[in-house]
C-alpha positions in Angstrom: -11.2 6.3 -13.3 -8.3 6.3 -16.4 -5.5 8.8 -16.4 -6.8 12.8 -18.1 -5.5 12.5 -21.9 -1.7 13.4 -22.2 -1.3 12.6 -18.1 0.8 9.6 -17.4 -1.0 7.1 -14.9 0.6 6.8 -11.2 0.3 2.9 -11.8 0.2 1.2 -15.5 0.2 -2.5 -16.4 -0.3 -4.0 -19.2 -1.0 -7.8 -20.0 0.9 -8.7 -16.4 1.5 -12.1 -15.2 2.7 -13.6 -12.2 4.0 -17.2 -11.9 5.0 -19.3 -9.1 7.3 -22.4 -9.6 5.8 -25.1 -7.6 7.5 -28.6 -8.0 7.9 -29.3 -11.6 5.0 -27.1 -13.0 4.3 -23.2 -12.9 1.6 -22.1 -10.6 -0.6 -18.7 -12.6 -1.4 -15.9 -9.6 -2.1 -13.6 -12.3 -3.2 -13.6 -15.8 -3.0 -10.9 -18.1 -4.1 -7.8 -15.6 -4.1 -4.6 -18.2 -5.0 -1.5 -15.6 -4.1 2.1 -14.8 -4.5 3.8 -11.8 -4.4 7.7 -11.7 -3.1 9.9 -9.3 -5.5 10.7 -6.6 -7.6 7.9 -6.7 -9.4 5.7 -3.9 -9.2 1.8 -5.2 -10.2 -1.2 -3.5 -8.7 -4.8 -5.0 -11.6 -7.4 -4.1 -12.1 -10.9 -4.7 -11.8 -14.8 -3.1 -9.2 -15.8 -1.5 -6.5 -17.4 -3.6 -8.0 -14.9 -6.7 -4.5 -12.9 -6.9 -5.1 -9.7 -4.9 -2.3 -9.7 -2.6 0.0 -10.7 -5.4 -0.8 -8.2 -7.5 -0.5 -5.5 -4.6 3.1 -6.5 -4.1 3.8 -6.0 -8.0 2.0 -2.4 -7.6 4.4 -1.5 -4.9 7.7 -3.5 -6.1 7.7 -6.2 -4.2 7.7 -9.2 -6.7 8.3 -8.4 -10.1 5.9 -9.6 -12.9 6.8 -12.9 -15.2 5.0 -11.4 -18.0 3.9 -7.9 -19.5 4.9 -4.2 -18.7 4.2 -2.4 -15.6 5.1 1.2 -15.2 4.9 2.8 -11.7 5.3 6.8 -12.1 6.1 6.3 -16.0 9.0 4.2 -15.1 9.4 0.9 -16.5 10.1 -1.7 -13.7 11.7 -4.1 -15.6 14.6 -1.9 -16.5 15.0 -1.0 -13.0 17.9 -2.7 -11.1 17.1 -3.8 -7.6 18.9 -1.1 -6.0 16.9 1.3 -8.4 13.7 -0.1 -7.4 14.5 -0.5 -3.8 15.0 3.8 -4.2 11.9 4.5 -6.1 9.7 2.0 -3.5 10.8 3.9 -0.3 10.6 6.9 -2.1 7.4 6.5 -3.8 5.5 4.0 -1.5 4.4 3.7 1.6 3.0 0.2 2.9 0.3 -1.0 5.1 0.1 -4.6 6.4 -2.8 -6.5 8.2 0.1 -7.8 10.7 1.5 -3.8 11.5 5.3 -5.1 11.2 6.2 -2.6 14.3 9.4 -3.3 15.6 8.7 -4.6 19.1 12.1 -3.0 20.7 11.4 0.5 19.7 9.0 3.1 20.6 6.0 4.2 18.5 7.8 7.6 17.2 10.7 5.5 16.6 9.1 2.9 14.5 7.4 5.7 12.8 11.1 7.4 11.6 12.6 3.6 10.6 11.9 4.9 6.8 14.0 7.8 7.5 17.2 5.6 8.0 17.8 5.2 4.4 15.9 8.1 2.9 19.3 10.3 3.2 17.4 13.4 5.0 19.1 14.9 7.8 18.4 13.6 11.5 17.6 16.5 12.4 14.3 16.8 10.4 13.7 13.0 11.6 12.0 13.6 15.1 9.5 16.7 13.6 8.7 14.6 10.5 7.9 11.5 12.6 5.9 13.4 14.9 3.6 15.1 12.0 3.0 11.9 11.1 1.8 11.1 14.4 -0.6 13.8 14.9 -2.2 13.2 11.3 -3.6 9.8 12.9 -4.0 11.5 16.2 -1.7 8.9 18.0 1.0 11.8 19.7 -0.2 10.4 22.9 1.3 6.9 22.7 4.6 8.4 20.8 6.9 6.9 23.6 5.1 3.9 23.8 6.3 0.2 22.9 4.3 -1.5 20.4 3.2 -4.2 22.8 1.4 -1.2 24.9 -0.6 -0.6 22.3 -4.0 -1.9 21.0 -4.7 -3.4 17.6 -6.1 0.4 16.5 -3.3 2.2 17.7 -0.6 0.2 16.3 -2.3 0.5 12.7 -2.5 4.0 13.4 1.4 4.1 14.3 1.8 1.8 10.8 0.1 4.0 8.9 2.4 7.2 10.6 5.0 5.2 9.2 4.2 4.7 5.5 3.6 8.4 5.7 6.3 9.9 7.1 8.0 10.1 3.6 5.4 11.4 2.3 4.4 8.8 -0.7 2.5 9.5 -4.0 1.2 6.1 -3.5 -0.3 4.5 -0.3 -0.9 0.6 -0.2 -2.8 -1.1 2.4 -3.0 -5.0 2.3 -6.4 -6.0 4.5 -5.5 -2.7 6.7 -8.5 -4.1 8.9 -8.3 -7.9 9.0 -6.8 -8.1 12.7 -9.2 -5.0 14.2 -13.0 -5.0 15.6 -15.5 -3.9 13.6 -15.4 -0.6 15.4 -11.8 0.1 15.1 -11.6 -1.0 11.5 -14.3 1.5 10.7 -12.3 4.0 12.0 -9.1 3.0 10.4 -11.3 2.8 6.8 -12.2 6.8 8.2 -8.9 7.4 8.2 -7.7 6.2 4.9 -10.6 7.8 3.8 -9.6 11.1 5.0 -5.9 10.9 3.5 -7.5 10.3 0.3 -9.3 13.3 0.4 -6.1 15.2 1.6 -4.8 13.5 -1.8 -3.1 10.6 -1.3 -3.4 7.7 -3.9 -4.8 4.6 -2.2 -4.9 1.2 -3.2 -6.4 -1.3 -0.7 -6.7 -5.1 -0.4 -9.5 -6.3 1.4 -12.3 -8.7 2.3 -14.1 -5.9 4.0 -17.7 -5.3 2.2 -18.1 -2.0 4.1 -14.5 -1.1 3.6 -14.0 -1.7 -0.4 -17.7 0.1 -0.4 -15.8 3.1 0.7 -13.8 3.3 -2.1 -15.4 5.5 -5.5 -13.5 2.3 -8.0 -13.7 -1.2 -7.2 -11.2 -4.0 -8.9 -12.4 -7.5 -9.0 -10.2 -10.6 -9.6 -11.3 -14.2 -9.8 -8.6 -16.8 -10.7 -5.9 -14.0 -11.5 -7.5 -11.8 -13.9 -9.6 -8.8 -13.7 -13.3 -9.5 -13.4 -14.4 -5.9 -13.0 -11.8 -3.0 -13.2 -14.5 0.2 -12.3 -14.4 3.2 -14.0 
């Protein structure tokens, strides 16, 4: 899917490359990647290990900057943003879900969900209500006061999803969201991502899980750091 004529795509990459210094030489992780993702899409990024999937997701998420080409996030040219400006844009516009969950073990589930609000400038009085609403969205209110060590893998990923949603991001990025889960639990998380997309969220996910990738209306296939197919 492309942005309609006159619309600004949420994600727009043009000729993007990414190289890393290894010893005396540069190693290319991405080469001449050009694509757009419109608001409201559900996109799966697929490809073999080492194809550049996670690097692409990190660039889309503003965690890494490209070494070639241009990247615009919500119409803003990322190369023109300072690190502070990019951090603010990332905090406001993007929610992240990772394979390893990255929950803080010393905090309860609802406190983990609240953590993105610390630097948001939102009133403290709103925090608990917003976090509770997000836990309701992922059916995890019954675990609100538990610590991460007391959760199953599926519950931990639901908590991570709630945390990613608490700032109402325009873009939800998921890197192997079912990678640490058994098949049945992975299907539950896949279904939840589908529900979030149906609710209007833009979802971009990296996955080796073919069943999860098949749920996405659009697939972007990478090979050797370049786009092999970009879907419709």
